[in-house]
C-alpha positions in Angstrom: 0.0 0.0 0.0 1.4 3.4 -1.1 1.6 5.7 2.0 0.5 8.6 -0.2 -3.0 7.0 -0.4 -3.3 6.7 3.4 -5.2 9.8 4.3 -8.5 10.5 6.1 -10.5 11.1 3.0 -9.3 7.9 1.4 -9.9 5.7 4.5 -13.5 7.1 4.9 -14.3 5.7 1.5 -13.3 2.1 2.5 -15.7 -0.5 3.8 -15.0 -1.8 7.3 -13.8 -5.2 5.9 -11.3 -3.3 3.7 -10.1 -1.3 6.7 -9.5 -4.6 8.5 -7.6 -5.9 5.5 -5.4 -2.8 5.5 -4.7 -3.1 9.2 -3.7 -6.7 8.6 -1.1 -5.5 6.2 0.4 -3.5 9.1 0.3 -6.6 11.3 -2.5 -5.3 13.6 -5.1 -7.6 15.1 -8.4 -5.9 14.9 -11.4 -7.0 17.0 -14.6 -7.4 14.9 -16.6 -5.0 17.1 -14.0 -2.2 17.0 -15.4 1.2 16.3 -14.7 2.3 12.7 -13.5 5.8 13.7 -10.9 4.3 16.1 -9.6 2.0 13.4 -9.2 4.9 10.9 -7.3 6.9 13.6 -5.0 3.9 14.2 -4.3 3.4 10.4 -3.4 7.1 10.1 -0.9 6.8 12.9 0.6 3.6 11.5 1.1 5.2 8.1 2.8 8.2 9.8 5.1 5.9 11.8 6.1 4.0 8.6 6.9 7.2 6.9 9.0 8.5 9.8 11.0 5.2 9.8 12.0 5.9 6.2 13.0 9.5 7.1 10.1 10.8 4.9 7.7 13.5 5.9 4.1 12.5 5.4 1.5 15.2 4.8 -2.2 14.2 5.0 -4.1 15.9 2.2 -7.7 16.2 1.2 -9.2 16.1 -2.2 -9.5 19.9 -2.7 -6.1 21.3 -1.9 -2.9 19.4 -2.1 -0.4 19.7 0.8 -3.1 21.1 3.2 -2.8 19.3 6.5 -5.9 17.7 7.9 -6.3 17.2 11.7 -8.8 14.7 13.1 -11.3 16.2 15.5 -10.0 16.3 19.1 -12.9 14.0 20.0 -16.3 12.8 18.8 -18.1 14.1 21.9 -18.4 10.6 23.2 -16.6 8.9 26.1 -15.3 5.7 24.6 -12.2 3.6 24.9 -10.7 1.0 22.5 -7.6 -1.2 22.4 -5.6 -2.9 19.6 -3.1 -5.6 20.2 0.2 -4.4 18.5 1.8 -7.8 19.5 1.5 -10.2 22.4 3.6 -7.9 24.6 2.2 -4.4 23.7 -1.4 -3.1 23.8 -2.3 0.2 22.1 -5.1 1.9 24.0 -6.9 5.1 22.8 -10.0 7.0 23.9 -12.3 10.0 23.4 -13.9 12.0 26.2 -17.1 13.9 25.8 -17.2 17.6 26.4 -19.5 17.1 29.4 -17.2 14.6 31.0 -14.1 16.6 30.2 -15.5 19.7 32.0 -16.5 17.6 35.0 -13.0 16.1 35.2 -11.4 19.6 35.2 -14.0 21.0 37.7 -13.5 18.1 40.2 -9.8 17.8 39.5 -10.0 14.1 38.8 -7.1 12.1 37.4 -7.5 9.6 34.5 -6.1 6.1 34.9 -6.2 3.0 32.6 -7.1 -0.2 34.5 -6.0 -3.3 32.6 -7.9 -6.4 33.6 -6.9 -9.9 32.5 -9.1 -13.0 32.3 -8.6 -16.7 31.8 -11.7 -17.3 29.8 -13.7 -15.3 27.2 -16.8 -13.4 28.4 -15.8 -14.1 32.0 -16.6 -11.6 34.8 -13.9 -13.1 37.0 -10.7 -10.9 36.8 -7.5 -12.9 37.3 -5.3 -9.9 37.7 -5.3 -6.1 37.1 -3.0 -3.1 37.2 -3.5 0.6 36.7 -1.5 3.1 34.6 -1.8 6.9 35.1 -2.7 8.8 32.0 -0.6 11.9 31.0 -2.5 15.2 30.9 -4.4 15.8 27.7 -3.3 12.4 26.3 -5.8 10.3 24.3 -3.6 7.3 23.7 -1.2 5.0 25.6 0.9 2.0 24.9 0.6 -0.6 27.7 3.2 -3.4 28.3 1.3 -6.5 29.1 2.2 -9.2 31.7 3.3 -12.5 30.2 1.1 -15.6 29.8 -2.3 -13.8 29.8 -5.3 -15.0 27.7 -7.9 -12.2 27.5 -7.7 -8.5 28.4 -10.0 -5.5 28.8 -9.2 -1.9 29.6 -11.2 0.5 31.7 -10.9 4.3 31.6 -11.1 5.5 35.2 -11.7 8.9 36.7 -10.1 8.9 40.1 -10.2 11.3 43.0 -9.1 10.8 46.7 -10.5 7.4 47.8 -13.0 7.2 44.9 -12.9 6.1 41.3 -15.5 5.8 38.5 -15.4 3.7 35.3 -16.1 6.1 32.4 -15.7 3.5 29.6 -14.5 0.0 29.1 -13.0 -1.6 25.9 -14.1 -4.7 24.2 -12.4 -8.0 25.1 -9.2 -8.9 23.3 -7.7 -12.3 23.0 -4.0 -12.3 23.5 -2.1 -15.0 21.4 0.5 -17.0 23.0 3.9 -15.4 22.7 7.2 -17.3 22.1 9.1 -18.5 25.1 12.1 -16.5 23.8 10.3 -13.3 24.4 9.1 -14.3 27.9 12.6 -15.3 28.9 14.4 -12.2 27.7 16.8 -10.9 30.4 16.7 -7.1 30.7 18.9 -7.1 33.9 22.3 -5.6 33.2 25.1 -8.1 33.8 27.2 -5.8 35.9 24.4 -4.4 37.9 25.0 -6.6 41.0 28.1 -7.4 43.0 28.9 -11.0 43.7 27.4 -10.8 47.2 24.1 -9.5 45.8 24.0 -12.2 43.1 24.5 -14.8 45.8 21.5 -13.3 47.7 19.3 -14.0 44.7 18.5 -10.3 44.0 19.2 -10.7 40.3 16.7 -13.5 39.8 14.1 -11.7 42.0 14.4 -8.5 39.8 14.1 -10.5 36.6 11.0 -12.3 37.9 9.5 -9.0 38.9 10.0 -7.7 35.4 8.3 -10.7 33.9 5.2 -10.5 36.0 4.9 -6.7 36.7 6.4 -5.0 33.7 4.6 -1.7 34.2 6.8 -0.9 37.2 9.9 -0.8 34.9 8.5 1.9 32.6 
């Protein structure tokens, strides 16, 4: 696919099945119930990243005036969240917040968090594990590093204040394919980080195990 064709006007003309096919060319696993607008936004970002990797500048153009930059709306005035699996280790999460909810967040000085819930079975209400990631101010997207050996995942958008939290939106369920053992066993602990005494204490193995099971604390 020629990157020059990847613009908002072009993507809006495609049927949803063609958008899924295009996402597949980029290696992105798309849930069948994913909102069309979220998918278009992700495809635009992927095209931009591919151009940057080739040291090329990509300008998104419309049909009326060439080289005129087009920006997607800041939001669609709906509070929604979606997630796409980039690979078995990384989850790309993105969301929109309605004007009403945004004004409330600012007025009550609430902080946004992503709560990542993992499940053993599909359509199961029993959460096997969860962790929270604070959202940067004014951000509408976040990459999340997933724990190893999980089966299904959902992401909640939380509005948090002292001792209280509210779920504003929740993503659809995503099945996480099994990753290779090579990825799970990668050792990110520097060889010379520990003295011989600390190595003997088992600190090195403990840190590596912490990384494998609680990767978010290393970010």
